[in-house]
C-alpha positions in Angstrom: 180.1 76.3 139.5 183.5 78.0 139.8 185.7 77.7 142.9 185.0 81.3 143.8 181.2 80.9 143.5 179.2 81.1 146.7 176.2 78.9 147.2 172.8 79.9 148.4 170.0 77.4 149.1 166.4 78.6 149.0 163.1 77.0 149.7 159.8 78.1 148.2 156.4 76.7 148.0 155.1 75.1 144.8 153.1 78.2 143.8 156.1 80.5 144.2 158.3 78.0 142.2 155.7 77.9 139.4 155.7 81.7 139.1 159.5 81.9 139.0 159.6 79.1 136.5 157.2 80.7 134.2 158.9 84.1 134.5 162.3 82.5 133.8 160.9 80.7 130.8 159.6 84.0 129.4 163.1 85.5 129.8 164.6 82.5 128.1 166.8 81.7 131.1 167.1 79.2 133.9 165.3 79.6 137.2 168.7 80.0 138.9 169.9 82.7 136.5 166.5 84.4 136.9 166.6 84.3 140.7 170.2 85.6 140.8 169.4 88.5 138.5 166.2 89.4 140.3 167.8 89.2 143.8 170.8 91.3 142.6 168.5 93.9 141.0 166.4 94.2 144.1 169.4 94.4 146.4 171.1 97.1 144.3 167.8 99.1 144.2 167.5 98.9 148.0 171.2 99.8 148.6 170.8 102.8 146.2 167.6 104.0 147.9 169.1 103.7 151.4 172.3 105.6 150.4 170.2 108.8 149.7 168.9 111.2 152.2 165.6 112.8 151.5 164.7 116.0 153.2 161.4 117.8 153.6 161.2 121.3 152.2 161.5 122.7 155.7 164.6 120.6 156.5 166.2 121.4 153.2 165.8 125.1 153.8 167.4 124.7 157.2 170.2 122.7 155.8 170.8 125.2 153.0 170.7 128.1 155.4 173.3 126.4 157.6 175.6 125.8 154.6 175.2 129.3 153.2 175.2 131.2 156.5 178.2 132.7 158.2 180.4 130.3 160.2 181.0 131.1 163.8 183.1 128.5 165.7 182.0 127.5 169.1 184.2 127.6 172.2 185.2 123.9 171.9 186.3 124.4 168.3 188.2 127.5 169.2 190.0 125.6 172.0 190.8 122.7 169.7 192.2 125.1 167.0 194.3 126.9 169.6 195.7 123.5 170.9 196.5 122.5 167.3 198.3 125.7 166.6 200.7 124.9 169.6 201.7 121.6 168.1 205.2 121.8 166.5 205.2 120.3 163.0 208.3 119.0 161.2 
């Protein structure tokens, strides 16, 4: 283990260990390497899935209409823009 390697201890019952052991053997790797790869793959899959937003057809249509429609700033934005225009810039 290298100095920068982090350690993770894991407990599993005998049946789980047997399944992992057999799967690792089929892959021609150690249980540790198999578990690292499987955990990383699952984590990346979850992170990818959670980074996407899925909209229903109705919500997509509303979103697209908002993007494609004419923009009309509300009063608060107009006030903020007016205040920003008063700021002297170097």
